[in-house]
C-alpha positions in Angstrom: -0.4 -25.9 -27.9 3.8 -26.1 -26.6 5.6 -22.6 -26.1 9.1 -24.5 -27.0 11.3 -26.9 -27.4 13.3 -25.7 -23.8 12.3 -24.8 -20.5 12.6 -21.4 -19.6 14.6 -21.4 -16.4 12.2 -18.5 -14.5 8.4 -18.6 -15.3 7.2 -16.0 -13.3 3.2 -16.1 -13.5 1.6 -12.6 -12.3 1.9 -9.3 -14.3 2.1 -6.8 -11.0 5.0 -5.0 -9.9 6.9 -8.0 -7.8 6.0 -10.4 -11.3 7.4 -7.4 -13.7 10.3 -6.9 -11.4 11.9 -10.1 -11.2 11.4 -10.9 -14.7 13.5 -8.2 -15.4 16.1 -8.8 -12.4 16.1 -12.6 -13.8 16.4 -12.0 -17.4 19.8 -9.2 -16.3 21.1 -12.2 -15.0 21.5 -14.4 -17.9 18.0 -16.6 -17.0 15.9 -17.4 -20.1 12.2 -16.3 -17.9 8.6 -16.5 -19.7 6.5 -14.1 -17.8 2.5 -14.4 -17.7 -0.3 -12.5 -17.3 -4.6 -12.8 -16.9 -5.0 -10.0 -18.1 -2.8 -6.5 -18.5 -0.5 -6.0 -16.8 -0.4 -3.6 -14.4 -4.5 -4.0 -14.0 -5.3 -5.2 -10.3 -3.3 -3.9 -7.6 0.0 -2.3 -9.0 -1.6 0.2 -10.4 -4.2 1.1 -7.6 -1.9 2.5 -4.9 -2.1 6.0 -4.2 0.9 6.4 -6.4 3.9 6.9 -3.6 7.6 6.3 -3.2 7.5 6.3 0.2 9.2 4.7 3.5 5.5 4.8 4.9 5.3 7.9 7.9 2.5 5.9 10.0 3.7 2.3 10.0 6.3 3.6 12.5 3.6 4.1 14.8 3.3 0.9 15.3 7.3 -0.2 15.3 7.3 -1.6 11.1 11.4 0.2 11.9 12.8 -2.5 10.2 10.3 -2.8 6.8 9.9 1.3 6.8 14.2 1.4 6.6 14.1 -0.6 3.8 12.0 1.4 2.0 12.8 4.9 2.4 16.6 2.8 1.2 14.7 2.3 -2.5 12.8 5.6 -2.0 16.5 7.7 -4.1 17.6 4.4 -5.8 14.6 4.0 -7.5 14.1 8.0 -8.5 17.7 7.4 -10.3 16.9 4.6 -11.7 13.2 6.5 -13.3 13.8 9.8 -12.8 10.9 10.4 -15.1 7.8 8.0 -13.7 9.3 9.1 -10.4 9.7 12.5 -8.6 9.9 14.1 -5.0 6.9 15.2 -3.3 7.5 17.5 -0.4 4.3 16.3 1.7 2.9 18.9 4.0 1.6 17.0 8.1 -0.3 19.9 9.5 -0.5 19.4 13.0 -4.4 18.7 14.9 -5.2 19.2 18.7 -5.9 16.5 20.3 -3.9 13.5 17.5 -1.2 13.1 17.7 2.0 15.5 19.8 4.0 17.5 18.6 6.4 16.3 19.6 5.4 12.7 18.8 5.1 14.0 15.4 8.8 15.6 15.0 10.0 12.4 16.7 8.6 9.8 13.7 9.5 12.9 11.2 13.8 12.8 12.6 13.4 8.6 12.6 12.2 9.0 9.4 15.0 11.7 7.8 17.6 9.8 9.7 17.4 5.8 9.6 17.3 5.5 5.3 20.0 7.1 4.7 18.6 9.9 2.9 21.1 12.0 0.6 19.6 14.1 -2.2 16.2 14.4 -0.3 15.7 17.9 1.2 14.9 17.2 5.4 11.9 17.9 7.3 11.4 21.2 8.8 9.1 22.9 11.0 6.6 26.1 9.2 4.2 28.5 9.5 0.7 27.2 7.9 0.0 31.1 8.2 3.0 32.2 6.0 2.6 29.3 4.2 1.9 29.3 0.7 0.0 25.6 2.0 -1.8 27.5 4.3 -4.2 29.3 2.0 -6.6 26.3 0.8 -6.5 24.7 4.6 -9.1 25.8 7.7 -7.9 28.8 9.5 -7.5 26.4 12.8 -4.2 24.7 11.6 -1.6 26.5 11.6 1.5 24.9 12.3 2.7 22.1 10.3 6.0 20.0 9.1 7.2 19.9 5.8 8.5 16.5 4.4 10.2 14.6 1.6 8.6 11.7 0.3 8.7 10.4 -3.8 5.5 10.0 -6.5 5.6 7.4 -9.1 3.4 6.4 -11.7 2.7 2.8 -10.5 1.4 1.4 -13.6 3.6 2.5 -15.9 6.7 1.3 -13.5 5.8 -2.1 -14.1 5.3 -1.5 -17.7 8.3 -0.5 -17.6 10.2 -3.3 -15.9 8.1 -5.7 -17.6 9.8 -3.3 -21.2 13.1 -3.7 -19.7 12.7 -7.5 -19.2 12.0 -8.7 -22.8 14.4 -5.9 -24.3 16.9 -8.8 -22.5 15.6 -11.2 -23.7 12.3 -12.5 -21.5 8.9 -13.5 -23.2 5.8 -10.8 -21.7 2.5 -13.0 -22.7 -0.4 -10.8 -21.6 -3.5 -12.2 -21.8 -2.8 -15.6 -20.5 -3.9 -17.9 -17.9 -1.7 -20.3 -15.2 -5.1 -23.2 -15.4 -2.7 -26.4 -13.4 0.9 -25.7 -12.6 2.4 -29.3 -12.0 6.2 -31.2 -12.1 7.0 -33.9 -14.4 10.8 -34.6 -15.1 11.9 -32.3 -12.5 10.4 -30.0 -14.4 7.1 -27.0 -13.9 4.7 -27.5 -16.2 2.3 -24.9 -16.5 -1.3 -25.2 -18.4 -2.5 -22.4 -19.8 -4.9 -20.2 -22.2 -5.7 -17.0 -23.0 -8.7 -14.5 -24.0 -9.4 -16.9 -27.1 -9.7 -20.0 -26.1 -6.1 -21.3 -28.0 -3.8 -23.2 -24.9 -1.0 -23.7 -23.9 1.9 -26.4 -22.3 4.9 -23.8 -20.7 7.4 -25.9 -18.8 10.4 -23.9 -16.9 13.3 -25.0 -13.3 11.7 -22.6 -11.4 8.3 -21.5 -10.7 6.9 -17.9 -9.4 4.2 -17.2 -7.7 4.0 -13.0 -7.2 0.0 -13.3 -7.8 -0.5 -10.6 -5.7 -4.1 -10.7 -4.7 -4.4 -14.0 -5.9 -1.5 -15.6 -4.4 -3.1 -18.4 -2.4 -5.8 -19.5 -5.7 -3.2 -19.6 -7.5 -1.1 -21.7 -4.9 -4.2 -24.4 -5.4 -3.7 -24.5 -8.2 -0.1 -25.3 -8.2 -1.6 -27.8 -5.5 1.1 -26.1 -3.1 -0.5 -25.4 0.7 0.4 -21.8 1.7 2.6 -21.3 4.4 0.7 -18.1 5.1 -2.4 -16.8 6.0 -3.3 -13.5 3.4 -5.4 -10.4 4.7 -7.2 -9.0 1.7 -7.6 -5.2 1.9 -9.1 -2.6 -0.5 -8.1 1.1 -0.6 -10.2 3.4 -2.5 -8.8 6.8 -3.7 -11.5 9.6 -5.4 -9.9 11.3 -7.7 -11.9 15.8 -7.7 -10.8 19.0 -9.4 -7.7 20.7 -8.6 -7.9 21.9 -4.1 -4.9 24.0 -4.7 -2.2 25.3 -6.7 0.4 24.8 -4.7 3.0 21.6 -5.8 2.8 20.0 -2.1 1.1 17.7 -1.0 -0.7 16.8 2.5 -1.0 14.2 5.0 -4.1 14.5 7.2 -4.7 12.4 10.5 -7.9 11.5 10.9 -9.3 11.2 14.7 -10.3 7.6 14.5 -6.7 7.1 14.3 -6.0 6.5 10.4 -4.8 8.7 8.0 -4.9 9.8 4.2 -2.9 12.0 1.3 -4.6 14.6 -1.3 -2.0 15.0 -3.4 -1.9 17.3 -6.8 -3.1 14.3 -9.6 -2.3 15.4 -13.6 -2.0 18.7 -13.7 -5.8 20.0 -13.1 -7.3 17.3 -10.3 -6.2 16.2 -6.7 -6.1 12.5 -5.8 -7.7 11.9 -2.1 -7.4 8.0 -0.6 -6.9 6.2 0.8 -9.6 3.8 2.6 -8.4 0.4 5.1 -11.4 -1.7 4.7 -10.8 -6.1 5.0 -12.7 -7.1 1.6 -13.8 -10.9 0.9 -16.2 -9.9 -2.7 -14.2 -10.9 -5.6 -10.8 -9.4 -7.2 -12.3 -9.0 -10.8 -14.0 -5.8 -10.2 -13.0 -4.5 -6.7 -14.9 -0.7 -7.2 -15.0 2.3 -4.1 -18.1 1.7 -2.0 -20.5 4.8 -1.2 -19.2 4.8 2.2 -16.0 4.9 1.4 -16.8 7.9 -1.5 -18.1 9.8 1.4 -15.7 8.3 4.3 -13.1 10.4 2.3 -14.9 14.2 0.7 -15.9 14.2 4.7 -11.9 13.6 6.0 -10.8 16.6 3.1 -14.0 19.1 4.6 -12.3 18.6 8.1 -9.4 20.9 6.2 -10.2 21.9 3.5 -11.8 25.1 3.1 -13.8 24.8 0.4 -15.2 21.4 1.2 -15.9 17.6 -0.7 -18.7 16.1 -1.5 -19.5 12.9 -3.3 -20.8 15.2 -6.0 -17.4 16.4 -6.8 -15.5 13.7 -7.4 -14.8 13.0 -11.3 -12.9 10.4 -10.4 -12.2 6.7 -8.1 -10.0 3.6 -8.0 -9.8 0.6 -6.5 -7.6 -1.7 -5.4 -6.4 -4.7 -3.1 -3.5 -5.1 -1.2 -2.3 -8.2 -0.2 -1.1 -8.5 3.2 0.4 -11.5 5.5 -2.2 -11.9 7.9 -0.5 -10.8 11.1 -3.8 -10.7 14.1 -4.2 -6.8 13.7 -7.9 -5.9 14.8 -7.5 -3.0 12.1 -7.1 -3.1 8.4 -5.2 -0.7 8.7 -2.2 -1.7 11.3 -2.0 -5.0 9.0 1.9 -5.3 7.9 2.8 -4.5 4.7 6.3 -6.8 4.6 6.2 -9.5 2.6 7.7 -12.9 2.7 9.3 -15.2 0.6 9.0 -18.8 0.4 10.8 -21.4 -1.5 9.2 -24.1 -1.5 11.6 -27.7 -3.8 9.1 -30.6 -2.2 8.0 -31.2 -5.2 11.7 -31.7 -6.9 11.7 -27.5 -8.9 11.6 -24.9 -7.0 8.7 -22.9 -6.0 8.8 -19.4 -5.2 5.9 -17.4 -4.0 5.7 -13.7 -2.3 3.2 -13.5 0.2 2.3 -9.3 0.3 4.9 -6.5 0.3 4.3 -2.8 -1.0 5.4 -0.5 -4.4 8.1 1.1 -2.9 9.8 -2.1 -2.3 8.8 -4.3 -5.3 13.3 -3.9 -7.0 14.6 -5.1 -3.4 11.4 -7.8 -3.3 12.8 -8.5 -6.9 16.4 -9.0 -5.9 15.9 -11.4 -3.1 13.4 -13.2 -5.0 16.7 -13.9 -7.8 18.9 -14.6 -5.2 16.9 -17.0 -3.9 16.1 -18.2 -6.9 20.1 -18.4 -8.3 20.6 -21.0 -5.2 18.8 -23.5 -7.6 18.9 -22.3 -11.0 22.7 -22.4 -12.3 21.3 -20.0 -15.8 20.9 -17.4 -12.8 23.7 -15.4 -11.4 24.4 -14.2 -8.6 25.2 -11.2 -9.3 22.8 -7.7 -8.2 22.5 -5.0 -12.0 18.5 -3.4 -10.9 19.7 -0.1 -8.5 21.8 1.3 -11.4 20.6 0.2 -15.3 18.4 2.7 -15.8 14.3 1.2 -16.3 13.8 2.2 -21.0 13.8 6.1 -20.9 14.9 7.2 -17.2 19.0 7.2 -18.5 19.1 11.2 -18.1 19.6 13.0 -15.1 17.2 13.3 -11.8 17.7 17.3 -11.9 17.5 16.5 -15.8 13.4 17.1 -16.8 13.6 20.2 -17.5 16.5 19.6 -20.1 13.7 17.2 -21.1 10.9 19.2 -21.9 13.2 21.6 -22.6 14.5 20.4 -25.9 10.6 18.1 -26.8 9.7 21.9 -27.0 12.6 23.3 -29.4 11.8 19.9 -31.2 8.6 19.9 -31.3 6.9 23.2 -31.3 3.6 21.9 -32.6 3.1 19.8 -28.8 1.2 22.0 -26.0 3.1 22.4 -23.4 0.7 20.2 -21.2 1.3 17.6 -23.3 5.5 18.3 -23.5 5.4 17.6 -19.5 3.1 14.3 -20.2 5.0 13.0 -22.2 8.1 13.5 -20.4 6.6 12.0 -17.6 5.7 9.1 -19.1 8.8 8.2 -21.5 11.2 10.5 -20.5 14.3 10.1 -23.6 12.5 7.0 -25.1 9.2 9.3 -26.8 12.0 11.0 -28.9 12.2 7.1 -30.4 8.4 7.5 -31.6 8.4 11.7 -32.0 11.5 11.1 -34.5 11.5 13.7 -36.9 8.1 14.9 -36.9 6.9 18.4 -37.4 3.6 18.5 -37.1 0.5 16.4 -35.9 0.8 15.2 -39.4 3.5 14.0 -39.6 2.0 11.7 -35.7 -0.2 9.8 -37.9 -2.8 12.5 -36.1 -4.6 13.7 -33.0 -6.8 11.3 -31.3 -8.3 14.5 -28.6 -5.6 15.4 -26.1 -2.4 15.7 -27.5 -2.2 11.3 -27.8 -1.5 11.5 -31.2 -1.3 8.0 -33.6 2.1 7.2 -33.7 2.4 7.2 -30.0 -0.8 5.1 -29.2 1.1 2.0 -31.9 3.9 2.2 -29.5 1.7 1.6 -26.7 0.5 -1.7 -28.7 3.6 -2.5 -29.7 6.5 -2.3 -27.1 3.8 -2.1 -23.7 1.3 -4.2 -24.8 -1.8 -2.1 -25.2 -5.3 -3.7 -26.6 -7.8 -1.0 -25.4 -9.0 2.1 -24.8 -8.8 1.1 -20.9 -5.1 -0.1 -21.3 -4.8 3.1 -22.7 -6.6 6.2 -21.1 -5.9 5.2 -17.6 -3.1 2.6 -17.4 -0.7 4.1 -20.3 -1.8 6.9 -19.4 -4.7 9.1 -17.6 -6.0 10.3 -19.8 -9.0 10.0 -19.4 -9.9 11.4 -17.2 -9.5 14.4 -19.9 -11.7 12.3 -22.2 -14.8 12.5 -23.0 -17.6 9.9 -24.1 -17.2 10.8 -27.9 -13.6 11.0 -27.9 -12.7 7.5 -26.6 -15.5 5.7 -28.6 -13.5 7.6 -30.8 -10.3 6.0 -30.4 -12.4 2.8 -30.1 -13.2 3.5 -33.5 -9.4 3.5 -34.7 -8.8 0.2 -32.8 -11.7 -1.7 -34.2 -10.8 -0.7 -37.8 -6.7 -1.1 -36.7 -7.6 -5.1 -35.5 -9.8 -5.5 -38.9 -6.5 -5.2 -41.3 -5.1 -7.7 -42.1 -1.0 -8.2 -40.3 
């Protein structure tokens, strides 16, 4: 079936962070936008990051100064437009004898503090782990460390909120819709697509954006377009264990093989440890941590924590495939995290392809991409706007989360403190829209489990494109860490009953 008699100005294929960011930026500049994603939004790489908004301290030793500077400049911009899902985090980097010397670490951190326009985030300082609270969980040989700033992000919700804002500005978002074939006819891109219910569609657009992430080359093949770059697919795996420390600091750990990894406070009761860097040559549909990767992260963490971490301690793992531009690096961790944008006009209509990139730079990538399209599309104005416009729910100051929590605790005293904290960090001010004037769980349709109400689920389904249990428990929230099998089955039964009711 034909989607519309009028062509879109921009058709974006790929519902990860780059695709959602481009859809938002273009819609806000006046373009008529369609985004199509073959699965759920943020189903792949964009929900499998280490959840950091950071410059990438380790990239300095690979001389990627431009990449680090660009990402550092984005930290406070993103914090400013999304203070509910992004917040500052202080990292502790212990000095380990025999690895990178202290002077080199201090020099790297000095550059990190000064090349990216840091204004609000506190600077690096040296600390004594015998006195600092972050030293208590560590083995006694670690005595000196550096403490520096970066940021944390709910990566999947970052994608969702960009898509939400795009839709609020007129974009059409179609999930569970696969672009099968793409070609140019009479100066327009024609996209033949099908959804997961077997229905076929025909979309037309004045330009096409390939934001397919790890599948970027496969999508080019479906458009019969040659690639401008070769890609290196690198798998990053993470483990989650019960909370290893009570304090609010995160750790940046070095290993003797030259790699680094993080241990980060996660979802109140857990610790997130990752990531690995492994070349990936398998399918993209079901990416999992290998037994070797899990053991590697456990062994690395055990070299630092007093209490060892074993595979038996792991309560959850997740993995994602990073699409890196092939630059000839011998080791996966040395491959560039930079991005490339290519605009192909050979067919007479623009095909813009994004190669590589990292989550911290997504807004800048989207801005750059839409700037490129504006040269070819009259409907896209050249005015940039995304650096100051808050994402949905983020219209409060960067220091305003505590006040928002206090407001919700006063207005909704039946909500447990952990639920209020989660709601603020997921929805910000938008939670008012589904909490309404509720005076108890019954007014929210009842509680499924762990503070998840029917009203919140319905918000996810009507405003955030959620469909199933995985969407709700692992991308719109991380309540899957708390739900038992019986509780997840209860949620599945509710969703099934909801689907069976005629609309």
